[in-house]
ZAZA-6849 format. One record per residue (C-alpha): residue number from 1; residue in one letter; x, y, z negated. Coordinates in steps of 0.25 Angstrom, whole numbers. Layout:
% residues N
+------+------+-------+-------+-------+
: resi : resn :     X :     Y :     Z :
+------+------+-------+-------+-------+
:  NUM :    A :     X :     Y :     Z :
...
+------+------+-------+-------+-------+
% end
This chain:
% residues 385
+------+------+-------+-------+-------+
: resi : resn :     X :     Y :     Z :
+------+------+-------+-------+-------+
:    1 :    M :   436 :   369 :  -452 :
:    2 :    P :   433 :   366 :  -438 :
:    3 :    N :   445 :   368 :  -428 :
:    4 :    R :   444 :   381 :  -421 :
:    5 :    T :   445 :   380 :  -406 :
:    6 :    Q :   439 :   390 :  -397 :
:    7 :    V :   429 :   397 :  -405 :
:    8 :    D :   430 :   401 :  -420 :
:    9 :    L :   418 :   406 :  -429 :
:   10 :    V :   427 :   415 :  -436 :
:   11 :    E :   431 :   422 :  -423 :
:   12 :    H :   417 :   424 :  -418 :
:   13 :    F :   412 :   429 :  -431 :
:   14 :    S :   424 :   437 :  -436 :
:   15 :    A :   419 :   448 :  -427 :
:   16 :    L :   408 :   451 :  -437 :
:   17 :    D :   410 :   463 :  -445 :
:   18 :    D :   410 :   461 :  -460 :
:   19 :    P :   398 :   469 :  -466 :
:   20 :    R :   405 :   470 :  -480 :
:   21 :    H :   413 :   481 :  -485 :
:   22 :    R :   428 :   478 :  -484 :
:   23 :    T :   430 :   480 :  -499 :
:   24 :    N :   427 :   469 :  -509 :
:   25 :    Q :   425 :   458 :  -499 :
:   26 :    E :   427 :   445 :  -507 :
:   27 :    H :   423 :   436 :  -495 :
:   28 :    K :   428 :   435 :  -481 :
:   29 :    F :   417 :   439 :  -471 :
:   30 :    I :   420 :   427 :  -462 :
:   31 :    D :   419 :   417 :  -474 :
:   32 :    I :   405 :   423 :  -476 :
:   33 :    L :   401 :   421 :  -462 :
:   34 :    V :   407 :   406 :  -461 :
:   35 :    I :   401 :   402 :  -474 :
:   36 :    A :   387 :   407 :  -470 :
:   37 :    I :   388 :   400 :  -456 :
:   38 :    C :   392 :   387 :  -463 :
:   39 :    A :   381 :   389 :  -473 :
:   40 :    A :   370 :   391 :  -463 :
:   41 :    I :   374 :   378 :  -456 :
:   42 :    C :   373 :   371 :  -469 :
:   43 :    G :   359 :   375 :  -473 :
:   44 :    A :   361 :   389 :  -480 :
:   45 :    D :   349 :   398 :  -477 :
:   46 :    D :   352 :   409 :  -486 :
:   47 :    W :   364 :   416 :  -492 :
:   48 :    P :   363 :   409 :  -506 :
:   49 :    A :   363 :   396 :  -498 :
:   50 :    V :   375 :   401 :  -490 :
:   51 :    E :   383 :   404 :  -503 :
:   52 :    Q :   379 :   390 :  -509 :
:   53 :    F :   385 :   383 :  -496 :
:   54 :    G :   398 :   391 :  -498 :
:   55 :    Q :   399 :   387 :  -512 :
:   56 :    A :   397 :   373 :  -509 :
:   57 :    K :   407 :   373 :  -497 :
:   58 :    Q :   417 :   382 :  -503 :
:   59 :    E :   428 :   372 :  -503 :
:   60 :    W :   426 :   368 :  -488 :
:   61 :    L :   424 :   383 :  -484 :
:   62 :    A :   437 :   387 :  -490 :
:   63 :    T :   444 :   378 :  -480 :
:   64 :    F :   442 :   388 :  -469 :
:   65 :    L :   437 :   400 :  -476 :
:   66 :    E :   445 :   410 :  -485 :
:   67 :    L :   434 :   412 :  -496 :
:   68 :    P :   443 :   421 :  -504 :
:   69 :    N :   432 :   422 :  -515 :
:   70 :    G :   424 :   410 :  -513 :
:   71 :    I :   410 :   409 :  -507 :
:   72 :    P :   403 :   422 :  -505 :
:   73 :    S :   390 :   424 :  -513 :
:   74 :    H :   376 :   424 :  -506 :
:   75 :    D :   375 :   439 :  -508 :
:   76 :    T :   388 :   440 :  -500 :
:   77 :    F :   383 :   432 :  -489 :
:   78 :    W :   370 :   440 :  -489 :
:   79 :    R :   377 :   454 :  -489 :
:   80 :    V :   386 :   450 :  -478 :
:   81 :    F :   376 :   444 :  -468 :
:   82 :    R :   366 :   455 :  -472 :
:   83 :    H :   375 :   466 :  -467 :
:   84 :    L :   382 :   458 :  -456 :
:   85 :    D :   380 :   464 :  -442 :
:   86 :    A :   370 :   454 :  -436 :
:   87 :    E :   372 :   459 :  -422 :
:   88 :    Q :   387 :   456 :  -423 :
:   89 :    F :   384 :   443 :  -430 :
:   90 :    E :   375 :   439 :  -418 :
:   91 :    Q :   386 :   443 :  -408 :
:   92 :    C :   396 :   434 :  -415 :
:   93 :    F :   386 :   423 :  -415 :
:   94 :    V :   383 :   425 :  -400 :
:   95 :    Q :   398 :   425 :  -397 :
:   96 :    W :   400 :   412 :  -404 :
:   97 :    I :   389 :   405 :  -397 :
:   98 :    A :   394 :   410 :  -384 :
:   99 :    S :   408 :   404 :  -387 :
:  100 :    V :   403 :   390 :  -390 :
:  101 :    Q :   391 :   390 :  -380 :
:  102 :    T :   390 :   393 :  -365 :
:  103 :    L :   376 :   394 :  -359 :
:  104 :    T :   374 :   386 :  -346 :
:  105 :    A :   367 :   390 :  -334 :
:  106 :    G :   352 :   387 :  -335 :
:  107 :    E :   352 :   385 :  -350 :
:  108 :    V :   340 :   390 :  -357 :
:  109 :    V :   342 :   401 :  -367 :
:  110 :    A :   330 :   402 :  -376 :
:  111 :    I :   327 :   416 :  -382 :
:  112 :    D :   317 :   417 :  -393 :
:  113 :    G :   315 :   425 :  -406 :
:  114 :    K :   312 :   421 :  -421 :
:  115 :    Q :   308 :   429 :  -433 :
:  116 :    L :   315 :   427 :  -446 :
:  117 :    R :   302 :   428 :  -454 :
:  118 :    R :   307 :   431 :  -468 :
:  119 :    S :   318 :   441 :  -464 :
:  120 :    H :   308 :   452 :  -465 :
:  121 :    D :   309 :   462 :  -477 :
:  122 :    A :   296 :   469 :  -479 :
:  123 :    A :   302 :   478 :  -490 :
:  124 :    A :   312 :   484 :  -480 :
:  125 :    G :   302 :   484 :  -469 :
:  126 :    K :   310 :   474 :  -461 :
:  127 :    A :   303 :   464 :  -452 :
:  128 :    A :   308 :   449 :  -450 :
:  129 :    I :   319 :   449 :  -440 :
:  130 :    H :   317 :   442 :  -427 :
:  131 :    M :   329 :   435 :  -420 :
:  132 :    V :   329 :   431 :  -405 :
:  133 :    S :   338 :   420 :  -401 :
:  134 :    A :   344 :   414 :  -389 :
:  135 :    W :   345 :   399 :  -389 :
:  136 :    S :   353 :   390 :  -380 :
:  137 :    T :   343 :   378 :  -377 :
:  138 :    A :   353 :   369 :  -371 :
:  139 :    N :   363 :   370 :  -383 :
:  140 :    N :   354 :   373 :  -395 :
:  141 :    L :   361 :   386 :  -398 :
:  142 :    V :   357 :   400 :  -403 :
:  143 :    L :   365 :   409 :  -393 :
:  144 :    A :   361 :   422 :  -399 :
:  145 :    Q :   351 :   429 :  -407 :
:  146 :    R :   347 :   443 :  -410 :
:  147 :    K :   338 :   450 :  -420 :
:  148 :    V :   326 :   457 :  -414 :
:  149 :    D :   326 :   472 :  -418 :
:  150 :    E :   314 :   475 :  -427 :
:  151 :    K :   309 :   486 :  -418 :
:  152 :    S :   311 :   477 :  -406 :
:  153 :    N :   307 :   463 :  -401 :
:  154 :    E :   313 :   451 :  -394 :
:  155 :    I :   311 :   457 :  -380 :
:  156 :    T :   322 :   467 :  -383 :
:  157 :    A :   331 :   458 :  -391 :
:  158 :    I :   332 :   447 :  -381 :
:  159 :    P :   340 :   455 :  -370 :
:  160 :    E :   350 :   459 :  -381 :
:  161 :    L :   351 :   444 :  -385 :
:  162 :    L :   353 :   440 :  -371 :
:  163 :    R :   364 :   450 :  -368 :
:  164 :    C :   373 :   444 :  -378 :
:  165 :    L :   372 :   430 :  -371 :
:  166 :    D :   378 :   425 :  -358 :
:  167 :    I :   365 :   419 :  -352 :
:  168 :    Q :   369 :   419 :  -338 :
:  169 :    G :   362 :   407 :  -330 :
:  170 :    C :   354 :   404 :  -342 :
:  171 :    L :   338 :   403 :  -343 :
:  172 :    V :   333 :   412 :  -354 :
:  173 :    A :   320 :   408 :  -360 :
:  174 :    T :   310 :   416 :  -369 :
:  175 :    D :   296 :   415 :  -373 :
:  176 :    A :   285 :   424 :  -368 :
:  177 :    M :   287 :   435 :  -377 :
:  178 :    N :   301 :   438 :  -372 :
:  179 :    C :   296 :   436 :  -357 :
:  180 :    Q :   300 :   450 :  -354 :
:  181 :    V :   305 :   457 :  -341 :
:  182 :    D :   317 :   464 :  -349 :
:  183 :    I :   321 :   450 :  -355 :
:  184 :    A :   321 :   444 :  -341 :
:  185 :    K :   329 :   455 :  -335 :
:  186 :    A :   340 :   454 :  -346 :
:  187 :    I :   341 :   439 :  -344 :
:  188 :    V :   342 :   440 :  -329 :
:  189 :    A :   352 :   451 :  -331 :
:  190 :    Q :   361 :   441 :  -337 :
:  191 :    D :   360 :   431 :  -326 :
:  192 :    A :   351 :   422 :  -333 :
:  193 :    D :   336 :   418 :  -331 :
:  194 :    Y :   324 :   419 :  -339 :
:  195 :    L :   313 :   409 :  -343 :
:  196 :    F :   301 :   416 :  -350 :
:  197 :    A :   288 :   411 :  -355 :
:  198 :    L :   277 :   420 :  -349 :
:  199 :    K :   264 :   424 :  -356 :
:  200 :    E :   253 :   434 :  -356 :
:  201 :    N :   263 :   445 :  -361 :
:  202 :    H :   265 :   447 :  -346 :
:  203 :    P :   251 :   446 :  -342 :
:  204 :    H :   252 :   449 :  -327 :
:  205 :    L :   264 :   439 :  -324 :
:  206 :    Y :   257 :   429 :  -334 :
:  207 :    E :   244 :   429 :  -327 :
:  208 :    D :   250 :   428 :  -313 :
:  209 :    V :   259 :   416 :  -317 :
:  210 :    D :   247 :   409 :  -323 :
:  211 :    L :   239 :   411 :  -311 :
:  212 :    L :   250 :   407 :  -302 :
:  213 :    F :   252 :   394 :  -309 :
:  214 :    A :   237 :   392 :  -310 :
:  215 :    D :   236 :   393 :  -295 :
:  216 :    L :   248 :   383 :  -293 :
:  217 :    A :   240 :   373 :  -302 :
:  218 :    Q :   228 :   375 :  -294 :
:  219 :    D :   235 :   373 :  -281 :
:  220 :    I :   242 :   360 :  -286 :
:  221 :    A :   229 :   354 :  -291 :
:  222 :    T :   222 :   356 :  -278 :
:  223 :    Q :   235 :   353 :  -270 :
:  224 :    S :   234 :   366 :  -263 :
:  225 :    P :   244 :   367 :  -251 :
:  226 :    L :   246 :   382 :  -256 :
:  227 :    V :   252 :   377 :  -269 :
:  228 :    Y :   263 :   387 :  -274 :
:  229 :    P :   278 :   382 :  -274 :
:  230 :    H :   281 :   377 :  -288 :
:  231 :    D :   288 :   366 :  -296 :
:  232 :    Q :   282 :   358 :  -307 :
:  233 :    A :   288 :   348 :  -318 :
:  234 :    K :   282 :   340 :  -330 :
:  235 :    T :   288 :   334 :  -342 :
:  236 :    V :   282 :   325 :  -352 :
:  237 :    D :   287 :   323 :  -366 :
:  238 :    N :   281 :   312 :  -376 :
:  239 :    G :   285 :   312 :  -390 :
:  240 :    H :   281 :   314 :  -405 :
:  241 :    G :   267 :   310 :  -402 :
:  242 :    R :   265 :   320 :  -391 :
:  243 :    I :   266 :   322 :  -376 :
:  244 :    E :   270 :   335 :  -369 :
:  245 :    V :   269 :   337 :  -354 :
:  246 :    R :   275 :   350 :  -348 :
:  247 :    H :   272 :   354 :  -334 :
:  248 :    A :   279 :   365 :  -327 :
:  249 :    W :   276 :   373 :  -314 :
:  250 :    T :   286 :   383 :  -308 :
:  251 :    I :   284 :   393 :  -297 :
:  252 :    D :   296 :   400 :  -291 :
:  253 :    D :   290 :   406 :  -278 :
:  254 :    A :   296 :   420 :  -277 :
:  255 :    A :   284 :   425 :  -270 :
:  256 :    L :   274 :   420 :  -280 :
:  257 :    I :   282 :   425 :  -291 :
:  258 :    A :   283 :   439 :  -285 :
:  259 :    A :   268 :   440 :  -284 :
:  260 :    L :   266 :   439 :  -299 :
:  261 :    R :   263 :   452 :  -306 :
:  262 :    T :   275 :   458 :  -313 :
:  263 :    A :   284 :   447 :  -308 :
:  264 :    H :   293 :   457 :  -302 :
:  265 :    K :   297 :   462 :  -316 :
:  266 :    W :   304 :   449 :  -319 :
:  267 :    P :   318 :   448 :  -314 :
:  268 :    Q :   320 :   436 :  -305 :
:  269 :    L :   307 :   429 :  -309 :
:  270 :    T :   309 :   416 :  -302 :
:  271 :    T :   300 :   405 :  -308 :
:  272 :    L :   286 :   404 :  -314 :
:  273 :    I :   283 :   393 :  -324 :
:  274 :    K :   271 :   386 :  -329 :
:  275 :    V :   272 :   376 :  -340 :
:  276 :    Q :   261 :   367 :  -345 :
:  277 :    A :   263 :   360 :  -358 :
:  278 :    E :   254 :   348 :  -362 :
:  279 :    R :   254 :   341 :  -375 :
:  280 :    Y :   247 :   329 :  -380 :
:  281 :    V :   247 :   325 :  -394 :
:  282 :    G :   238 :   314 :  -397 :
:  283 :    D :   224 :   318 :  -392 :
:  284 :    E :   228 :   333 :  -391 :
:  285 :    H :   232 :   339 :  -378 :
:  286 :    S :   237 :   354 :  -376 :
:  287 :    V :   242 :   362 :  -364 :
:  288 :    E :   250 :   374 :  -364 :
:  289 :    T :   254 :   382 :  -352 :
:  290 :    H :   266 :   392 :  -351 :
:  291 :    F :   272 :   401 :  -341 :
:  292 :    Y :   286 :   405 :  -339 :
:  293 :    I :   294 :   414 :  -329 :
:  294 :    S :   309 :   412 :  -326 :
:  295 :    S :   319 :   419 :  -317 :
:  296 :    A :   326 :   405 :  -315 :
:  297 :    P :   322 :   396 :  -304 :
:  298 :    L :   317 :   384 :  -312 :
:  299 :    T :   310 :   371 :  -308 :
:  300 :    A :   298 :   367 :  -316 :
:  301 :    A :   306 :   356 :  -323 :
:  302 :    E :   317 :   366 :  -327 :
:  303 :    C :   306 :   375 :  -333 :
:  304 :    L :   301 :   364 :  -342 :
:  305 :    R :   315 :   361 :  -347 :
:  306 :    K :   319 :   375 :  -349 :
:  307 :    I :   306 :   380 :  -355 :
:  308 :    R :   307 :   368 :  -365 :
:  309 :    A :   321 :   372 :  -368 :
:  310 :    Y :   317 :   386 :  -371 :
:  311 :    W :   306 :   382 :  -381 :
:  312 :    R :   316 :   374 :  -389 :
:  313 :    I :   321 :   386 :  -396 :
:  314 :    E :   309 :   386 :  -405 :
:  315 :    N :   313 :   372 :  -410 :
:  316 :    S :   328 :   372 :  -409 :
:  317 :    L :   330 :   386 :  -414 :
:  318 :    H :   318 :   393 :  -421 :
:  319 :    W :   313 :   381 :  -428 :
:  320 :    V :   326 :   376 :  -433 :
:  321 :    L :   329 :   390 :  -439 :
:  322 :    D :   316 :   389 :  -446 :
:  323 :    I :   317 :   375 :  -451 :
:  324 :    A :   332 :   372 :  -452 :
:  325 :    F :   337 :   386 :  -456 :
:  326 :    R :   324 :   391 :  -463 :
:  327 :    E :   326 :   404 :  -455 :
:  328 :    D :   311 :   409 :  -458 :
:  329 :    Q :   313 :   407 :  -473 :
:  330 :    S :   326 :   416 :  -473 :
:  331 :    R :   323 :   428 :  -481 :
:  332 :    L :   336 :   436 :  -477 :
:  333 :    R :   331 :   450 :  -474 :
:  334 :    K :   341 :   461 :  -477 :
:  335 :    D :   349 :   468 :  -466 :
:  336 :    N :   355 :   458 :  -456 :
:  337 :    G :   354 :   446 :  -466 :
:  338 :    A :   343 :   438 :  -459 :
:  339 :    Q :   349 :   440 :  -445 :
:  340 :    N :   363 :   436 :  -449 :
:  341 :    F :   358 :   423 :  -456 :
:  342 :    A :   350 :   420 :  -443 :
:  343 :    I :   363 :   420 :  -435 :
:  344 :    L :   369 :   411 :  -446 :
:  345 :    R :   357 :   401 :  -443 :
:  346 :    H :   359 :   402 :  -428 :
:  347 :    I :   374 :   399 :  -430 :
:  348 :    A :   371 :   387 :  -439 :
:  349 :    L :   360 :   382 :  -430 :
:  350 :    N :   369 :   383 :  -417 :
:  351 :    L :   380 :   375 :  -424 :
:  352 :    L :   370 :   364 :  -430 :
:  353 :    K :   363 :   363 :  -416 :
:  354 :    Q :   376 :   359 :  -410 :
:  355 :    D :   378 :   347 :  -419 :
:  356 :    K :   373 :   335 :  -411 :
:  357 :    R :   378 :   324 :  -421 :
:  358 :    L :   367 :   325 :  -431 :
:  359 :    K :   354 :   322 :  -426 :
:  360 :    V :   346 :   330 :  -436 :
:  361 :    G :   340 :   343 :  -437 :
:  362 :    I :   347 :   356 :  -440 :
:  363 :    K :   342 :   357 :  -454 :
:  364 :    T :   348 :   343 :  -457 :
:  365 :    K :   361 :   347 :  -450 :
:  366 :    R :   362 :   359 :  -459 :
:  367 :    L :   361 :   350 :  -471 :
:  368 :    R :   371 :   341 :  -466 :
:  369 :    A :   381 :   352 :  -463 :
:  370 :    G :   379 :   357 :  -478 :
:  371 :    W :   382 :   342 :  -483 :
:  372 :    D :   392 :   338 :  -473 :
:  373 :    Q :   405 :   347 :  -471 :
:  374 :    D :   410 :   339 :  -459 :
:  375 :    Y :   396 :   341 :  -452 :
:  376 :    L :   397 :   356 :  -455 :
:  377 :    L :   411 :   356 :  -449 :
:  378 :    S :   406 :   349 :  -437 :
:  379 :    V :   394 :   359 :  -435 :
:  380 :    L :   404 :   371 :  -437 :
:  381 :    Q :   412 :   366 :  -425 :
:  382 :    L :   404 :   374 :  -415 :
:  383 :    L :   409 :   386 :  -422 :
:  384 :    F :   423 :   382 :  -419 :
:  385 :    T :   423 :   376 :  -405 :
+------+------+-------+-------+-------+
% end
């Protein structure tokens, strides 16, 4: 078992209330929790697989768990996590991450949602659950997650998610759907900055920003002496048979921004951003233009880096959950089961992401952890350091 130094998994998760009745308990609650976490790291994607992992590793697990009646059955795991308080489990997860990871000033915290497609229960009239996550782009860590209420949406869930995090000095980035005044206010209230994609769901502001950058482009092209104060930067990436050119322009003139319709509603709105992305693949050429708004004083070069960092959440989190953890194939539906297994996946992903020795994907790391006990122990070190 890894040496316990500053932080202990048991200490963080022992605060969870055992959802079972006190009588006739054959297995210790903390044993059930630790086995489930280890199994999720090693490739288990459902409760029968968790049980099989426990059976295969019983001798090893017994070196640090009590296991008074051996390994619990898959039905026991299912019942416990089905009724486990998901919000309490989330709080323990957040406290654990906060103990091992400190956010630094200027770090991009990406916020995005993902639906667990097969978690719906048509017979019970239950829709598929939707989880919104906070992702540390600098350290490849899930910082927190929250289930979106069926009668609500991400817009109301995100402020609640952010309140459980210390995001002071960070740059919180979201997609256009979550480009909302209330979310901006929640971010600024926590002494952080926002970076939002801007689209037509805010028609007046979008039209004015579009026109402002169109005027800027015209003035630059004609070398007008009245060109707006601005900054610009460009990056070129070449690889995998394609060339990608990204060009960014920023405007931070307070008078220009104040003149935009509805700009006064956005707290501390400081920077307007236009990003043009060109892609060349063989003879094909495509161009996409996107606009962003931010409360941070960003240069054009900084915008290119931070916007690109934000979009990594799609490949580094959502894609990995689908491909390496088969999240969209999970058919857990009852009560809190789907939400709690999602938290197990996030715990496993965080641990595996921190391993820098193996230069392989997360799916292969899960296989290695299941095969190689020493490697699994090294992965578990993050829980105890």
